[in-house]
C-alpha positions in Angstrom: 68.7 -14.8 104.4 69.4 -11.6 102.5 70.1 -8.3 104.3 71.2 -4.9 103.5 74.7 -3.6 104.0 73.2 -1.0 106.3 71.8 -3.8 108.6 75.2 -5.5 108.6 77.0 -2.3 109.6 74.5 -1.5 112.4 74.9 -5.1 113.6 78.7 -4.8 113.7 78.6 -1.5 115.6 76.1 -3.1 118.1 78.3 -6.1 118.6 81.2 -3.7 119.5 78.9 -1.3 121.4 80.1 1.6 119.2 78.2 4.7 118.3 78.4 6.1 114.7 80.7 8.9 116.1 83.0 6.3 117.8 83.2 4.3 114.6 84.1 7.5 112.7 86.9 8.1 115.2 88.2 4.5 114.6 88.6 5.4 110.9 91.0 8.3 112.0 88.4 10.7 110.6 88.5 9.3 107.1 84.8 8.6 107.3 82.5 11.0 109.0 79.6 10.1 111.4 77.2 11.7 108.8 78.5 9.4 106.1 78.1 6.3 108.3 74.5 7.5 109.1 73.8 7.9 105.4 75.0 4.3 104.8 72.9 2.9 107.7 69.8 4.7 106.4 70.3 3.4 102.9 70.7 6.8 101.5 74.1 6.0 99.9 76.3 3.0 99.3 80.0 3.1 100.5 82.8 2.7 98.0 84.9 -0.4 98.1 87.8 1.7 99.6 85.5 3.0 102.4 84.3 -0.6 103.1 88.0 -1.6 103.5 88.5 1.3 105.9 85.5 0.2 108.0 86.7 -3.4 108.0 90.2 -2.3 109.1 88.7 -0.1 111.8 86.6 -2.9 113.1 89.6 -5.2 113.0 88.0 -7.7 110.7 88.9 -9.3 107.4 87.4 -8.2 104.1 86.1 -11.7 103.7 83.6 -11.0 106.5 81.9 -8.3 104.4 78.5 -9.4 102.9 79.7 -8.6 99.3 76.9 -10.6 97.7 74.3 -8.1 99.0 76.0 -4.9 97.7 75.4 -3.7 94.2 78.0 -1.2 93.1 76.5 -0.6 89.7 74.6 2.5 88.8 70.8 2.3 88.3 69.5 4.7 85.7 65.9 3.7 86.4 65.8 4.6 90.1 67.4 7.2 92.2 67.7 4.9 95.2 70.7 2.5 95.5 70.2 -1.2 94.6 71.6 -2.6 97.8 69.8 -5.9 97.9 70.5 -8.7 95.6 68.1 -11.6 96.1 70.6 -14.4 95.4 69.7 -17.9 96.6 72.6 -19.0 98.6 74.2 -22.4 98.9 73.3 -22.3 102.6 69.6 -21.8 101.6 69.6 -25.0 99.5 69.2 -27.6 102.4 65.9 -25.9 103.3 64.4 -26.8 99.9 62.7 -30.1 98.9 64.3 -30.7 95.6 66.3 -29.2 92.7 66.6 -29.7 89.0 70.0 -29.4 87.3 70.8 -28.1 83.8 71.3 -31.7 82.6 67.7 -32.5 83.6 68.4 -34.5 86.7 66.1 -34.1 89.7 67.5 -34.4 93.2 65.5 -34.8 96.4 67.2 -32.8 99.1 67.9 -34.2 102.5 69.8 -31.6 104.4 73.2 -31.2 102.8 72.8 -34.1 100.4 70.8 -34.6 97.3 69.6 -38.0 96.1 69.1 -38.3 92.3 65.5 -39.4 91.7 66.2 -42.0 88.9 69.6 -43.5 89.9 69.7 -43.0 93.7 73.1 -41.3 93.3 74.0 -39.2 96.4 75.8 -35.9 96.0 76.6 -33.1 98.5 74.7 -29.9 97.9 78.1 -28.1 97.3 78.5 -30.3 94.2 75.0 -29.5 93.0 74.7 -25.8 93.7 76.4 -24.5 90.6 74.7 -27.0 88.4 71.2 -26.1 89.8 68.7 -24.7 87.4 65.5 -24.7 89.6 64.9 -25.0 93.4 61.6 -26.3 94.7 60.0 -26.5 98.1 56.4 -27.3 98.9 55.6 -27.6 95.2 56.6 -24.0 94.7 59.6 -22.7 92.7 61.9 -20.8 95.2 64.8 -20.0 92.9 66.1 -20.4 89.4 68.7 -19.4 86.9 68.4 -19.2 83.1 72.0 -20.0 82.2 74.8 -21.9 84.0 76.9 -18.8 84.4 74.1 -16.8 86.0 73.5 -16.5 89.7 70.8 -18.6 91.3 68.2 -16.0 92.1 65.1 -16.0 94.4 61.9 -16.0 92.4 59.9 -12.9 93.5 56.5 -14.4 92.8 56.5 -18.0 93.9 55.1 -20.3 91.2 53.6 -23.7 91.5 55.8 -26.3 89.9 54.3 -28.4 87.2 56.0 -31.7 87.9 59.6 -32.5 88.0 
């Protein structure tokens, strides 16, 4: 499930029962309440340094930050920040019916394992994820990637799969 950094920050404050002003105080005044409000309303995106300050203030590791959903690039086409990347996660894979790899193999997915259609070879989805080209569920393409080095991205308009 994809979510915005703003939602994550609100959730973290809620878990700790902190107001924006209280979170600002925890940063020793490095980040103002107005800045936190701006982030939570998706008006601006925090810098990596400010995210580190927030994580330290919340006494959490930087590994708990949803980095995959934050775009730090600059968009010249839009004024608004590009906060949401619709990446298809490894954890989304078990919900699909099947996948096709770059070498043309089709795997039927059964939870966290894939069974290769022709040979019956069984592989864990963690071994299949980075080789996955197309993900299918209910005869609809959910996600795909063009090149092996690309991210596996959610297909915005679901398309009927021809036949794998």
